[in-house]
C-alpha positions as CSV (number, residue, x, y, z in Angstrom):
1,M,2.1,-70.0,41.4
2,R,-0.8,-69.5,39.6
3,K,-3.1,-67.1,41.7
4,A,0.8,-65.0,41.8
5,L,0.7,-65.1,37.8
6,L,-2.9,-64.1,38.0
7,L,-2.5,-61.1,40.6
8,A,0.6,-59.8,38.5
9,V,-1.6,-59.5,34.8
10,T,-4.5,-58.2,36.6
11,L,-1.9,-55.2,38.0
12,S,-0.8,-54.6,34.9
13,V,-3.9,-54.3,33.1
14,S,-5.2,-51.8,35.5
15,S,-1.7,-50.1,35.7
16,C,-2.4,-49.9,31.9
17,I,-6.1,-48.8,32.1
18,L,-5.3,-45.9,34.4
19,A,-2.3,-44.7,32.5
20,Q,-5.0,-44.4,29.6
21,D,-7.6,-42.6,31.8
22,E,-5.1,-40.1,32.9
23,T,-3.8,-39.6,29.1
24,I,-7.4,-39.1,27.8
25,K,-8.3,-36.5,31.1
26,N,-5.1,-34.5,29.9
27,L,-6.1,-34.2,26.6
28,Q,-9.4,-33.5,27.2
29,T,-8.2,-30.6,29.6
30,E,-5.9,-29.3,26.8
31,A,-8.8,-29.6,24.2
32,A,-11.4,-27.4,26.8
33,K,-8.3,-24.7,27.2
34,T,-8.8,-21.5,25.6
35,I,-5.9,-19.6,23.2
36,T,-5.2,-15.5,24.3
37,K,-3.6,-14.1,21.6
38,D,-0.9,-11.9,22.5
39,P,-1.5,-8.2,21.2
40,N,2.0,-7.9,20.6
41,D,1.5,-10.5,18.1
42,T,-1.1,-9.1,15.9
43,I,-0.5,-5.6,13.9
44,S,-4.2,-3.7,14.2
45,K,-5.5,-2.1,10.8
46,V,-4.4,1.2,10.1
47,W,-5.5,2.6,6.9
48,K,-8.9,2.5,6.1
49,T,-10.1,3.1,2.2
50,G,-12.8,3.3,0.4
51,G,-15.1,5.9,-1.9
52,T,-18.7,6.5,-3.6
53,F,-19.2,5.9,-7.3
54,S,-22.2,8.0,-8.8
55,L,-23.7,7.9,-12.3
56,N,-27.2,10.2,-13.5
57,L,-28.3,10.3,-16.8
58,A,-31.3,11.9,-18.3
59,Q,-32.5,11.3,-21.9
60,G,-35.5,13.8,-23.7
61,S,-36.8,13.1,-27.3
62,L,-39.7,15.5,-28.9
63,S,-41.2,14.9,-32.6
64,N,-44.0,17.2,-33.8
65,W,-44.5,18.8,-30.4
66,A,-47.1,21.8,-30.4
67,A,-45.3,23.1,-27.0
68,G,-42.2,23.4,-28.5
69,G,-38.2,22.5,-27.1
70,E,-35.3,20.2,-28.3
71,K,-36.0,17.6,-30.3
72,F,-33.2,15.5,-28.7
73,S,-31.5,15.9,-25.3
74,L,-29.1,13.9,-23.2
75,S,-27.3,14.9,-19.9
76,A,-24.9,12.6,-18.2
77,N,-23.2,13.6,-15.0
78,T,-20.6,11.4,-12.6
79,F,-19.1,11.6,-9.0
80,I,-16.5,9.5,-8.0
81,N,-15.1,10.5,-4.7
82,A,-12.0,8.1,-2.7
83,H,-11.0,8.2,1.0
84,A,-7.4,6.7,2.7
85,Y,-7.5,7.5,6.2
86,Y,-4.3,6.6,8.7
87,K,-4.4,6.5,12.2
88,K,-2.2,5.1,14.7
89,G,-1.8,6.3,18.4
90,K,-1.4,10.1,17.8
91,E,-0.2,10.0,14.3
92,S,-3.2,10.5,11.4
93,W,-3.1,11.0,8.0
94,D,-6.1,11.6,5.8
95,N,-6.8,11.8,2.0
96,N,-9.5,12.5,-0.1
97,L,-9.8,13.1,-3.9
98,D,-13.4,14.1,-5.3
99,F,-14.3,14.2,-9.2
100,Y,-17.1,15.4,-11.0
101,L,-17.4,15.9,-14.6
102,G,-20.4,16.4,-16.3
103,Y,-21.8,16.7,-20.2
104,V,-25.3,17.6,-21.9
105,K,-26.1,17.2,-25.8
106,T,-28.8,19.2,-27.6
107,T,-30.1,19.5,-30.9
108,S,-29.7,23.0,-30.9
109,L,-26.4,23.8,-28.7
110,G,-24.6,21.1,-29.3
111,T,-22.2,19.4,-27.0
112,R,-21.2,21.5,-23.8
113,K,-19.5,20.4,-20.4
114,N,-22.0,21.6,-17.3
115,D,-19.3,20.1,-14.9
116,D,-15.2,19.5,-14.8
117,R,-13.7,19.2,-11.0
118,I,-10.9,17.7,-9.1
119,D,-10.3,18.1,-5.5
120,F,-7.1,16.5,-4.1
121,L,-7.2,17.0,-0.3
122,S,-4.0,15.6,2.0
123,K,-4.2,16.4,5.9
124,Y,-1.7,15.2,8.1
125,G,-2.0,15.7,12.4
126,H,-0.6,15.0,15.4
127,A,-2.9,15.2,18.3
128,I,-2.0,17.2,20.8
129,S,-5.5,16.3,23.1
130,S,-8.8,14.2,22.5
131,K,-10.1,16.7,20.0
132,W,-7.5,18.7,18.7
133,N,-4.5,18.0,16.4
134,V,-1.8,20.1,15.1
135,A,-1.7,19.6,11.3
136,G,-0.1,20.5,7.4
137,L,-2.8,20.5,4.7
138,F,-2.1,20.3,1.0
139,N,-5.0,21.4,-1.5
140,L,-5.3,20.6,-5.2
141,R,-8.5,22.3,-7.3
142,S,-8.1,22.3,-11.5
143,Q,-10.7,20.5,-13.7
144,F,-9.7,18.3,-16.6
145,F,-11.2,19.2,-19.9
146,K,-11.5,22.1,-21.9
147,G,-14.4,24.6,-20.8
148,Y,-15.8,27.6,-23.0
149,A,-17.9,30.8,-22.5
150,Y,-20.8,30.8,-24.6
151,T,-23.0,34.1,-25.9
152,D,-25.9,34.4,-28.2
153,T,-24.0,36.4,-30.8
154,A,-20.6,35.6,-30.4
155,P,-18.4,32.1,-31.3
156,K,-17.7,30.3,-27.4
157,V,-14.5,31.5,-25.9
158,L,-12.0,29.6,-24.5
159,N,-11.7,30.0,-20.6
160,S,-10.6,27.6,-18.7
161,K,-8.6,23.9,-19.2
162,F,-6.4,21.5,-17.4
163,F,-4.1,23.5,-14.6
164,A,-5.9,26.8,-16.0
165,P,-6.4,27.6,-13.6
166,A,-5.7,25.2,-10.7
167,Y,-5.2,26.2,-7.1
168,I,-2.4,24.6,-4.9
169,L,-2.4,25.1,-1.5
170,L,0.3,24.6,1.5
171,S,-1.6,25.1,5.4
172,P,0.5,24.2,9.0
173,G,-2.5,25.4,11.4
174,F,-4.9,23.0,14.1
175,D,-7.3,20.9,13.1
176,Y,-10.3,20.5,15.1
177,H,-12.5,17.0,15.5
178,P,-15.0,16.5,17.8
179,A,-16.6,13.7,15.6
180,A,-15.8,11.7,13.1
181,N,-18.3,13.6,10.7
182,F,-16.8,17.0,11.5
183,S,-13.3,18.6,11.0
184,L,-12.7,22.1,11.2
185,F,-9.3,23.0,10.2
186,L,-7.5,26.7,10.7
187,S,-4.3,28.3,9.4
188,P,-3.2,32.1,10.5
189,A,-0.4,31.8,7.4
190,T,-1.3,30.4,4.6
191,A,0.6,29.8,1.3
192,R,-1.3,29.3,-2.3
193,W,-0.3,29.4,-5.6
194,I,-3.1,30.1,-8.6
195,V,-1.5,28.5,-11.6
196,V,-2.6,28.9,-15.4
197,S,-0.8,27.0,-17.8
198,D,-2.2,28.9,-20.6
199,T,-1.0,32.4,-20.7
200,K,-3.7,33.2,-22.8
201,L,-5.8,33.0,-20.0
202,S,-3.4,34.6,-17.6
203,T,-5.5,37.7,-17.2
204,L,-9.0,35.9,-16.4
205,Y,-7.4,34.5,-13.1
206,G,-5.8,37.5,-11.7
207,L,-2.0,37.2,-13.0
208,E,-0.3,39.3,-15.1
209,A,-0.4,39.1,-19.0
210,G,2.1,36.6,-20.2
211,K,2.4,34.5,-16.5
212,K,1.6,31.1,-15.4
213,S,1.6,31.6,-11.4
214,L,0.5,34.0,-8.9
215,F,2.0,33.5,-5.4
216,Q,-0.4,34.4,-2.7
217,F,-0.5,34.8,1.3
218,G,-2.8,34.5,4.0
219,A,-5.6,33.4,6.4
220,Y,-7.3,30.4,5.4
221,A,-10.0,28.0,7.2
222,S,-12.0,24.4,5.9
223,V,-14.9,23.0,7.5
224,N,-16.0,19.3,6.6
225,Y,-19.1,17.7,7.4
226,A,-21.2,14.7,6.9
227,A,-24.6,13.1,8.3
228,N,-27.5,10.7,7.4
229,L,-30.4,12.9,7.7
230,G,-32.2,10.3,7.8
231,K,-32.9,6.2,7.0
232,T,-32.4,7.2,3.3
233,V,-31.0,10.6,2.9
234,S,-27.1,11.3,3.3
235,Y,-25.3,14.6,3.3
236,K,-21.8,15.7,2.6
237,G,-20.3,19.4,2.7
238,K,-17.3,21.6,2.8
239,L,-16.9,24.8,3.2
240,D,-13.1,26.8,2.2
241,L,-12.5,30.4,3.1
242,F,-9.0,32.2,2.2
243,S,-8.4,35.5,2.7
244,N,-5.4,37.1,0.8
245,Y,-3.1,39.1,3.0
246,K,-1.6,40.9,0.2
247,S,-4.1,42.1,-2.0
248,N,-8.1,43.2,-0.3
249,P,-7.9,40.9,2.3
250,Q,-11.4,41.8,3.5
251,N,-12.5,39.8,-0.1
252,I,-12.8,36.8,1.4
253,D,-12.7,33.7,-1.1
254,L,-15.3,31.4,-1.0
255,Y,-15.3,27.7,-2.4
256,M,-18.1,25.7,-1.2
257,T,-20.2,22.1,-2.2
258,N,-23.3,20.3,-1.0
259,Q,-24.2,17.3,-2.3
260,F,-27.5,15.2,-1.0
261,A,-28.4,11.9,-1.8
262,A,-31.5,9.8,-1.1
263,K,-31.3,6.1,-1.2
264,L,-33.9,4.4,-3.6
265,S,-32.7,1.0,-3.8
266,K,-29.8,-0.8,-3.0
267,V,-27.9,0.8,-6.8
268,L,-30.4,3.5,-7.5
269,S,-30.1,6.9,-5.8
270,A,-31.9,10.9,-6.6
271,T,-28.5,13.3,-5.9
272,W,-28.5,16.8,-5.5
273,S,-25.5,18.7,-5.7
274,V,-25.4,22.6,-5.2
275,S,-21.9,24.8,-5.5
276,F,-21.0,28.0,-4.6
277,I,-17.7,29.5,-5.8
278,Y,-15.8,33.4,-4.7
279,D,-12.5,34.2,-6.3
280,D,-11.7,37.4,-6.3
281,D,-9.2,37.6,-8.9
282,V,-11.6,35.5,-11.5
283,K,-12.2,38.5,-13.7
284,L,-15.3,36.6,-16.5
285,F,-18.7,38.1,-14.1
286,G,-20.0,41.4,-14.8
287,P,-21.2,43.5,-17.7
288,N,-18.1,43.5,-19.3
289,G,-17.3,40.1,-18.6
290,T,-14.4,41.8,-16.2
291,S,-15.7,41.2,-12.8
292,P,-15.1,38.9,-9.9
293,G,-19.0,37.3,-9.2
294,L,-20.4,34.6,-7.1
295,Q,-20.5,31.6,-9.2
296,F,-23.3,28.8,-8.4
297,Q,-24.2,25.3,-9.4
298,S,-27.1,22.9,-9.1
299,L,-27.0,19.7,-10.2
300,F,-30.2,17.1,-9.9
301,G,-30.0,14.1,-11.2
302,V,-31.1,9.9,-10.9
303,G,-28.9,7.4,-11.2
304,F,-26.4,4.4,-9.8
305,L,-25.2,5.5,-6.4
306,V,-22.2,2.6,-5.3
307,K,-20.0,2.8,-2.3
308,L,-16.7,0.7,-2.9
């Protein structure tokens, strides 16, 4: 009897140990498993956003300076870029906003604006191949603040203000995108409006006296390119061309911006901006200030450059 009881207890304990050992093995096996996520359970990132902020300052002062010059000068130039890019399947939507603003203050001339531009671009495309999209483009260019023409003898004359002028462009076309840093947009049928909110300035921008808008129809091309020219130097450029079928199509309007940035430290940089504009409708130049002309701007500065 005692032997039978001892045998029963032994078998019971052995069974429990074996059961525990099997449970532990199962837990170890489950813990070692790699969980593979179902692609349908996760949403890929379709928006990419970012931007750049740049602020350049320069100051100078003179006292009893034999060579002469301004007693005091101060200049400030800022550049802000913001972008939002959407990409999902064959659909893409690129949005880009550039804002430039600069002022110069001197003892003899006072405060004057030397830069004021806003440029918004929105482009939606549907891929028809690995490098080509069928696309639609919207572009708005204008400025925020009043601008004046200065002469040595006459008082300053107002020649621009907010939405005077403004250029609004709607364009269906084809977008060639062979690399992430280069795109070429082509359209043979583009609508463009020149808007002048102040009728006093209408004739300066090709409008009839008293009119606030002028419709144009023509061909349009836009090239955008960005590259790193070295470990510390970057370049961003844009070239827009427009030919107005309705008036002097051979006189092609041009808008070109070039921006170089050399990184000096994490937040300090040297920047150089070079811009060219030719608009056959802008009658502000020439001997009598009544002819179109090539506009040129060059700005160089050292200051803060922060990527957002």
